[in-house]
C-alpha beads as a LAMMPS data file, in Angstrom:
LAMMPS data file: protein, C-alpha beads

174 atoms
173 bonds

1 atom types
1 bond types

-500.0 500.0 xlo xhi
-500.0 500.0 ylo yhi
-500.0 500.0 zlo zhi

Masses

1 110.0

Atoms # bond

1 1 1 0.000 0.000 0.000
2 1 1 1.392 3.352 -0.965
3 1 1 0.813 6.503 1.061
4 1 1 -2.110 7.544 -1.141
5 1 1 -4.132 4.249 -1.327
6 1 1 -4.025 0.725 -2.657
7 1 1 -2.193 -0.307 -5.796
8 1 1 -4.104 -1.901 -8.660
9 1 1 -2.447 -5.263 -7.961
10 1 1 -3.532 -5.223 -4.302
11 1 1 -7.112 -4.371 -5.254
12 1 1 -7.202 -7.231 -7.812
13 1 1 -5.871 -9.746 -5.285
14 1 1 -8.483 -8.716 -2.719
15 1 1 -11.232 -8.835 -5.383
16 1 1 -10.144 -12.359 -6.407
17 1 1 -10.156 -13.578 -2.796
18 1 1 -13.575 -12.057 -2.104
19 1 1 -14.929 -13.677 -5.321
20 1 1 -13.689 -17.106 -4.269
21 1 1 -15.291 -16.789 -0.832
22 1 1 -18.592 -15.593 -2.348
23 1 1 -18.661 -18.492 -4.840
24 1 1 -18.193 -20.982 -2.023
25 1 1 -20.928 -19.307 0.017
26 1 1 -23.288 -19.238 -2.994
27 1 1 -22.759 -22.980 -3.526
28 1 1 -23.647 -23.701 0.077
29 1 1 -26.732 -21.507 -0.134
30 1 1 -27.958 -23.232 -3.313
31 1 1 -27.372 -26.674 -1.774
32 1 1 -29.252 -25.758 1.408
33 1 1 -32.184 -24.362 -0.615
34 1 1 -32.428 -27.620 -2.581
35 1 1 -32.394 -29.610 0.644
36 1 1 -35.050 -27.350 2.140
37 1 1 -37.247 -27.757 -0.943
38 1 1 -36.884 -31.554 -0.903
39 1 1 -37.715 -31.690 2.798
40 1 1 -40.759 -29.483 2.331
41 1 1 -41.940 -31.596 -0.598
42 1 1 -41.714 -34.808 1.416
43 1 1 -43.542 -33.207 4.347
44 1 1 -46.329 -31.963 2.084
45 1 1 -46.745 -35.364 0.415
46 1 1 -47.072 -37.768 3.303
47 1 1 -49.230 -40.074 1.187
48 1 1 -46.249 -41.630 -0.593
49 1 1 -44.331 -41.946 2.656
50 1 1 -47.254 -43.807 4.204
51 1 1 -47.774 -45.964 1.105
52 1 1 -44.085 -46.885 0.996
53 1 1 -44.281 -48.086 4.608
54 1 1 -47.238 -50.335 3.689
55 1 1 -45.517 -51.590 0.524
56 1 1 -42.346 -52.349 2.461
57 1 1 -44.306 -54.277 5.088
58 1 1 -46.201 -56.293 2.452
59 1 1 -43.079 -57.268 0.510
60 1 1 -41.006 -58.034 3.634
61 1 1 -43.720 -60.271 5.084
62 1 1 -44.496 -62.121 1.819
63 1 1 -43.667 -65.808 1.539
64 1 1 -42.626 -65.225 -2.077
65 1 1 -43.593 -63.829 -5.464
66 1 1 -46.142 -65.484 -7.704
67 1 1 -44.290 -64.500 -10.879
68 1 1 -40.628 -63.547 -10.430
69 1 1 -40.245 -61.654 -13.705
70 1 1 -36.859 -59.892 -14.101
71 1 1 -38.324 -57.532 -16.736
72 1 1 -40.332 -54.434 -15.866
73 1 1 -44.033 -55.274 -15.700
74 1 1 -47.157 -53.152 -15.271
75 1 1 -49.210 -56.165 -14.226
76 1 1 -50.281 -56.438 -10.586
77 1 1 -47.574 -57.524 -8.158
78 1 1 -48.752 -60.755 -6.552
79 1 1 -47.198 -61.752 -3.239
80 1 1 -47.773 -65.160 -1.656
81 1 1 -48.988 -64.887 1.910
82 1 1 -48.218 -67.394 4.650
83 1 1 -51.844 -68.514 4.868
84 1 1 -51.865 -69.796 1.280
85 1 1 -53.563 -66.777 -0.251
86 1 1 -52.210 -63.802 -2.145
87 1 1 -51.792 -60.113 -1.662
88 1 1 -52.025 -58.231 -4.938
89 1 1 -50.684 -54.690 -5.374
90 1 1 -52.375 -53.235 -8.425
91 1 1 -53.087 -49.923 -10.140
92 1 1 -56.796 -49.145 -10.476
93 1 1 -58.257 -45.885 -11.839
94 1 1 -55.459 -43.589 -10.661
95 1 1 -54.996 -45.380 -7.343
96 1 1 -52.622 -48.033 -6.054
97 1 1 -54.606 -50.682 -4.225
98 1 1 -53.834 -53.648 -1.991
99 1 1 -56.122 -56.588 -2.716
100 1 1 -56.185 -59.612 -0.438
101 1 1 -57.119 -62.882 -2.167
102 1 1 -57.901 -66.112 -0.324
103 1 1 -56.357 -69.488 -1.175
104 1 1 -59.565 -70.351 -3.056
105 1 1 -59.138 -67.271 -5.278
106 1 1 -61.869 -65.088 -3.754
107 1 1 -61.212 -61.420 -3.060
108 1 1 -61.268 -60.947 0.705
109 1 1 -60.482 -57.242 1.008
110 1 1 -59.379 -54.169 -0.912
111 1 1 -57.657 -51.038 0.401
112 1 1 -56.353 -47.917 -1.343
113 1 1 -52.663 -47.343 -0.617
114 1 1 -52.038 -44.297 -2.781
115 1 1 -53.999 -41.697 -4.754
116 1 1 -52.868 -39.696 -7.830
117 1 1 -51.094 -42.681 -9.394
118 1 1 -49.962 -42.250 -12.983
119 1 1 -47.990 -45.466 -13.395
120 1 1 -46.935 -48.490 -11.367
121 1 1 -44.453 -51.092 -12.491
122 1 1 -42.258 -53.671 -10.836
123 1 1 -39.639 -56.318 -11.497
124 1 1 -37.924 -59.093 -9.622
125 1 1 -34.322 -58.030 -9.146
126 1 1 -31.458 -60.284 -8.058
127 1 1 -32.295 -62.924 -5.470
128 1 1 -35.310 -62.046 -3.362
129 1 1 -35.302 -58.333 -4.224
130 1 1 -38.271 -56.588 -5.772
131 1 1 -37.910 -53.186 -7.407
132 1 1 -41.004 -50.983 -7.534
133 1 1 -41.405 -47.817 -9.568
134 1 1 -44.295 -45.518 -8.721
135 1 1 -45.062 -42.433 -10.807
136 1 1 -47.267 -39.895 -9.055
137 1 1 -49.062 -36.769 -10.108
138 1 1 -47.957 -33.988 -7.766
139 1 1 -49.057 -30.407 -7.406
140 1 1 -46.375 -27.831 -8.064
141 1 1 -46.195 -24.692 -6.066
142 1 1 -47.202 -21.532 -8.012
143 1 1 -43.623 -20.213 -8.113
144 1 1 -42.249 -23.234 -10.015
145 1 1 -45.343 -23.430 -12.222
146 1 1 -44.852 -19.809 -13.321
147 1 1 -41.150 -20.314 -14.063
148 1 1 -41.602 -23.249 -16.443
149 1 1 -44.776 -22.844 -18.481
150 1 1 -45.294 -25.531 -21.127
151 1 1 -47.954 -24.912 -23.794
152 1 1 -50.901 -27.286 -23.491
153 1 1 -49.820 -28.708 -20.141
154 1 1 -51.259 -27.846 -16.756
155 1 1 -48.316 -26.058 -15.160
156 1 1 -49.610 -26.787 -11.666
157 1 1 -49.234 -30.576 -12.217
158 1 1 -45.962 -32.468 -12.411
159 1 1 -44.746 -36.049 -12.265
160 1 1 -42.717 -37.537 -9.474
161 1 1 -41.053 -40.922 -9.892
162 1 1 -40.193 -42.907 -6.785
163 1 1 -38.285 -46.193 -6.731
164 1 1 -38.187 -48.725 -3.941
165 1 1 -35.890 -51.736 -3.720
166 1 1 -37.366 -54.205 -1.236
167 1 1 -36.490 -57.703 -0.083
168 1 1 -38.922 -60.586 0.265
169 1 1 -37.955 -61.848 3.695
170 1 1 -40.764 -64.256 4.482
171 1 1 -41.541 -62.656 7.847
172 1 1 -45.059 -62.652 9.147
173 1 1 -46.939 -59.329 9.298
174 1 1 -46.960 -57.387 12.539

Bonds

1 1 1 2
2 1 2 3
3 1 3 4
4 1 4 5
5 1 5 6
6 1 6 7
7 1 7 8
8 1 8 9
9 1 9 10
10 1 10 11
11 1 11 12
12 1 12 13
13 1 13 14
14 1 14 15
15 1 15 16
16 1 16 17
17 1 17 18
18 1 18 19
19 1 19 20
20 1 20 21
21 1 21 22
22 1 22 23
23 1 23 24
24 1 24 25
25 1 25 26
26 1 26 27
27 1 27 28
28 1 28 29
29 1 29 30
30 1 30 31
31 1 31 32
32 1 32 33
33 1 33 34
34 1 34 35
35 1 35 36
36 1 36 37
37 1 37 38
38 1 38 39
39 1 39 40
40 1 40 41
41 1 41 42
42 1 42 43
43 1 43 44
44 1 44 45
45 1 45 46
46 1 46 47
47 1 47 48
48 1 48 49
49 1 49 50
50 1 50 51
51 1 51 52
52 1 52 53
53 1 53 54
54 1 54 55
55 1 55 56
56 1 56 57
57 1 57 58
58 1 58 59
59 1 59 60
60 1 60 61
61 1 61 62
62 1 62 63
63 1 63 64
64 1 64 65
65 1 65 66
66 1 66 67
67 1 67 68
68 1 68 69
69 1 69 70
70 1 70 71
71 1 71 72
72 1 72 73
73 1 73 74
74 1 74 75
75 1 75 76
76 1 76 77
77 1 77 78
78 1 78 79
79 1 79 80
80 1 80 81
81 1 81 82
82 1 82 83
83 1 83 84
84 1 84 85
85 1 85 86
86 1 86 87
87 1 87 88
88 1 88 89
89 1 89 90
90 1 90 91
91 1 91 92
92 1 92 93
93 1 93 94
94 1 94 95
95 1 95 96
96 1 96 97
97 1 97 98
98 1 98 99
99 1 99 100
100 1 100 101
101 1 101 102
102 1 102 103
103 1 103 104
104 1 104 105
105 1 105 106
106 1 106 107
107 1 107 108
108 1 108 109
109 1 109 110
110 1 110 111
111 1 111 112
112 1 112 113
113 1 113 114
114 1 114 115
115 1 115 116
116 1 116 117
117 1 117 118
118 1 118 119
119 1 119 120
120 1 120 121
121 1 121 122
122 1 122 123
123 1 123 124
124 1 124 125
125 1 125 126
126 1 126 127
127 1 127 128
128 1 128 129
129 1 129 130
130 1 130 131
131 1 131 132
132 1 132 133
133 1 133 134
134 1 134 135
135 1 135 136
136 1 136 137
137 1 137 138
138 1 138 139
139 1 139 140
140 1 140 141
141 1 141 142
142 1 142 143
143 1 143 144
144 1 144 145
145 1 145 146
146 1 146 147
147 1 147 148
148 1 148 149
149 1 149 150
150 1 150 151
151 1 151 152
152 1 152 153
153 1 153 154
154 1 154 155
155 1 155 156
156 1 156 157
157 1 157 158
158 1 158 159
159 1 159 160
160 1 160 161
161 1 161 162
162 1 162 163
163 1 163 164
164 1 164 165
165 1 165 166
166 1 166 167
167 1 167 168
168 1 168 169
169 1 169 170
170 1 170 171
171 1 171 172
172 1 172 173
173 1 173 174
């Protein structure tokens, strides 16, 4: 520093250091905003969280799969129960339903696991693993809908794809 102020070189060095610090801070801010958005989205959509708990319980407690197809399938997922019957997870009119079938083939009960279903598919992965893919229709907040308008598409609706990898363990239900 001279007696009258800073030299051009000193000012450039300080500017470079401040820029590096601000870039690092901006990266942390962007990352924390993404995490906050993801957390808020999962808190707003508890239906999938609840459905995934039920799906996990059904697959874990199943005695086995009726058709262990390694290719992706949109047919109902049929799980053998310990009592000789079946539990069928199937898409039906925009809902994912759990259907209990007796050993004689009669439907015993039906329960909706998830609303706003766009697509459900599954496959038998390696060993006793089952991979599920659930595509949901989710509501977008007005801010994101306004930022990405697509002609002919409802900007307030979006798709969300969730994948679960579950193991058939043969444990009895709780």
